[in-house]
N, C-alpha and C positions, 0 to 999 in steps of 0.2 A: 415319392414312392419308389423311384428308381434306385435312389441311394440306399433305402431300407432293404432292397433286394441285394445290392452289391456289397454292402458293408459286412455282412457275416462272412462272405468269401474273402474280402480283403483282410479282415481281422484274424483269419486263419493263417495268414502269411506273417513272416517276420516284419516288424513295423517299417523298417526302412525300405524293404522290398515292396511292401504295399504302397508306401508313399511314392516311390519311383514309378510304379505301375500306374498309379492314379495320375501323376503328372504327364506320363507318356500318353495316356488316353485323352487327357485334356488337351494336350498339344496337337494330337492328331484329329480331334473332333471338336473344334471350337463351337460348331453349331449345337453340340450337346449342351454347352454352357447356356445357350439361349433357350433351349427346350426345357432345361431344369431350373432356369434362373427366375428372378423376380423383377418384373417391371416396377419402376420406382415412381411414387407419387411426387410430383414437382414441389409440393409443400414441405417435403422432408429434406430439401437441400440446405446446406449451411456453408458459409464462408469460413475457412480455417486458414489463418494467415492471408496469403494472397490467392489461395486455391479454393475453387468452388467444389466442395464435396457434394456429390449427388445424394448422399444418404449418410447418416451419422455413424454408420458402422463400416469400417474399412478392413482390408485384409492385411494382417501383420507380415513382416518380413519372416523368412524362414520356410514358408510353404513353397513358393516358387523362386528358389534360390537363383536360378539361371535365366529367369525371365522367358521361360519356354512356353508358358500357358497364359500369356497376357490376354489374348483374345477370348479364351474361355472364361477367365476370371472377370473380364470386362463385361460379360453378359450375365454374370451371376446376380448382380444387384448390389455389389459393394459400393460404398461411397468413394473409395480410393483404393488403389492397389499398391502395395509396397513390395518390391522384389529385393533379392539379395539375402544374405550379405555378399557384396561383390568386393573382391580383392584385386589388386593390380595384376598379379600373376595367378595362373591356375593353381589350385590347391586341393589336395586329396582329402584333407581333414584327418580326424583321428581314426584309429582302427575300429572296425566293426566287431561286435555289435555296439551301437552307439545311440540307439533310440529304443525307448521302452514305454509300454502302456500301463496305465492304472485305471482300468475301465470303471471300477466302482466309484472313483472320484472324478471321472472325466478329466484325467490329467495325463501328462506325458513327462518323460525325462529324456533329455537329449545331451549327448556329449560329442556333437558333430565336429566342431572346430573349423567352421567356415569352409566346408567343401563347396567349391564352385569352379566354373570354367574360366574365370578370369575376365578382365576388362575387354580384351580384343574379341572374344567369342560372344560376350553378352551385349556389347554396345550396338551391333547391327540390329538385334532384336528390339532394343529400346527405340531405336530410330524408326523401325518398321511399324511399331505399334501406332494404330490410328483410331483407337477406341475413344469413346466419350468419357469414360471413367478416368479421373486423374491418376497419374503414375508417380510413385515415389521410389527412390533407390536408397537402400541401406548400404553404407560403405564401411569397410574395415581394413586393417592392415594384415599383410601376410604374416604367418607364424614366425618366420625367421627374420623379420624386419625389426631393427632396433627402434627404440622410442624416438631417437633423433631422426632416423631415416623415415619413420612413419609419417612425420609431418609433411615432408615432400611427397611421399607416396599418396597420402590422402588428398593433398592439394591437387595432384595430377589426376587422380580419379574424378574429383569434383569438376575440375576444369574441363576434362575431356567429355564428360557426360552431361555437362550443364544444360545444353540445349535439348537433351533427349528426355527430360523428366520435369515434373512440376515442383518436386521438393526432394530434399536429401536428408539423410539421417546418419549421424556419426555413431558408430557402434564401438564403444570402448568398455562395454559392460557385460559382454558374454563371459560366462565362467569357463569356457571350453578352450580358450587360447591362453597358454601360460603367460602370466604377467600382464594380461590385457587390462584387467580391472584396476591394476595399480596405476594406470594412466588416468584414472578419474581424480586427478590432482590439479590444483590451481595453476601451478607453474607450467606444467605441460599443456593443459587446456588453453591457457592464456595465449601461449605461443601458437598453438594449433588454430584457435579461432581467428587470431590475427592473420594468419596465412590464408585460411579458407575465405575470410571476408574479402580478400583481394581478388578471388577468382569466382565467387558465387554469382556475380552479376545480377544481384537482386533476387535470386532464387531463395525460396524458403529453406531454412536449415534448422534441423533439430538435433538435440543431444539425447541419446537413449541411455537411461541410467539403470543401475542395478537396484533390486529391492532390498539388498542386504546391507545398505549403508546406514551409518548412524544418522539420527535426525540433524545433527550439526553439519554433517557433510552434505546432506540433501539441501539444506538451506544455502550452504556455500556454493554448490553447483548451480542452484537456481539463480542466485545473485550474479554469478559469473556469466551465465547464459544471457541474463538481462543486460549486463554491462557491455557485452560484446555484440549485443543486438541480434542474437539468434531469434528465430521465429518462436521457438518453444522447446519443450521437453517431451519426450515420449517415456512414459512411466507405466510399466517397468519391463526390464528383461526378465529372464528366468531366475529362480531362486535356488540357492545351494541347500540341499537337505542331505547331509552326510549319511544318515541312516538309510536313505534310498540308494545311495551309490554315487559315483562321479557324474558330473554334468549338472544341468540346470532343469528344474521342475517348472512346468507350466500347467495352466488349467485351474480347477477349483482349489487344489492344494496351495495355489499362489494367491488366491483371491483376496483374502483379508490383508496379507502383508503388502500387496501391491496397492490396495486402496489406502492404507495408512500412509504410504509414501506420497500418494497423490494429494492427500489432504494437506500434508506439509507444504507441498509445492503451491497448491492453490491458495493456501493461507498466506504464503510468503509473497506471491507475485500475482498481480492482476493484469500485468502487461504482456505476459508470455502466453502463448497458446499451450494447451496441454492435450496430448493425445494419450488416452488411457489404453493400456493393454496389460493383460494378466488377470485371468479369472473371469473375463467377461463372457458369461455363459447364457444368461437369461435377460429379458428386457428389464427386469428389476435392477440388474447390475448397472444398466445404462441410466435408469432413473436415479439410482443412488449417486452415480457420478454427477448428474445434473444438480442434485441437492447439495453436493459437496462444492459445486461451483464450476465443474467441468462441462464439456460440450460433446466431444466425439471420442470414439473408441475404436480399437482394432480387435479382431479375433484371429485365432489360429487353431488352438486346441479344440475349442468348441465346434469349429467347422469340421475338424477331423471326425469328431464323434457324432455330430448331428447332420452334416452335409448341407445341401441347399435349403433344407427345411428350417435351418437356423435363421437364415435371412428372411424367409417367408414369415416366420414367427415374429421377428423384430418389426418387419414391415407392417404386419397386421396390427400389432400393439401401437406402433407409432402413428399409423393412420387414424386409429381410434382416438389417440391422444390429441392430434391436431384438430380433429373434428369436435371434440369436447372443448378444446381451448378456443375454437373458432378463430384460429390464426395459424399461420405457417410457423415452422420452427425458427426461421430467421427472425420473425417478429417476436416470438416468445423469448428468444435470447437477447433481444434488445431491452427487455424489461430488467430492472434491477433485481438482483437475486432475492431480495426480501419481498418483492412483489409478485414473484412467480407462483402461481397456484397449480398444484399437481393434481388435477382431476383425472385420475386413472380409471 
């Protein structure tokens, strides 16, 4: 109810201003996260890679870029929290305005360009986080770093932060850094994965991919991730819609394209974890993911539009689900896909 009161005020502001104000409030009032959050039923926890998610819906990267509101988010009821994208050096990102709303479609467009305070500012916040909700960090290269230099840069980021988070995500799929998506190539990624595997120290590592790839490229990247023993793939980043303007679009406008990418990945590999993101707005989107063979998802845009009520809605539906199944989600996912009954 609190968010329903605040939201009209926030939506009168320019989107990035509203976003920054929200993060500032969350940073200063972590107890508010607990007051508006959702306690989680223990039957809804799931193991994803080596990490125990407390709930099958996590927070996607991009909302808390600088890891400033971890305590607040940890109380909201997410299954895991992903901050970032973090770069080695501080970065201003692209010129404003660079965030746009499409309320009728519950969608956003952003052309941010990895604005963040850099490793040295963010690392102490990661180390100080002591919440029960697992923490992930999304890492990317600085805008002016060459492809060759970026391998050393990303390796340094992972090695330095390795003990401060439970999993890491390589972001070479944002449409807002010139030339970044061109790095979704086998030669570059093979070299990058080789170096990151030297410093990850057993930590879970994911590749986040774009939704605008050809099916053949999706299969190639899936096989490559499996070959280099990554934990899995996060699918997907935002999509390019030139008719909307520069940047990447998220939310319902991305839903179908993102789901089709995930279907290809899930058909290709059963050995990789898949974290779904892109258009996850309603419990039915999660159930559709399960039917496709997936398990957990992340939200960002839907959380902007629906606030804490989003997690309450998911929790209510999933609690009803496990009660009807008469088993925990962990037990449910131990069943072969063909034997899972969806009594909703």
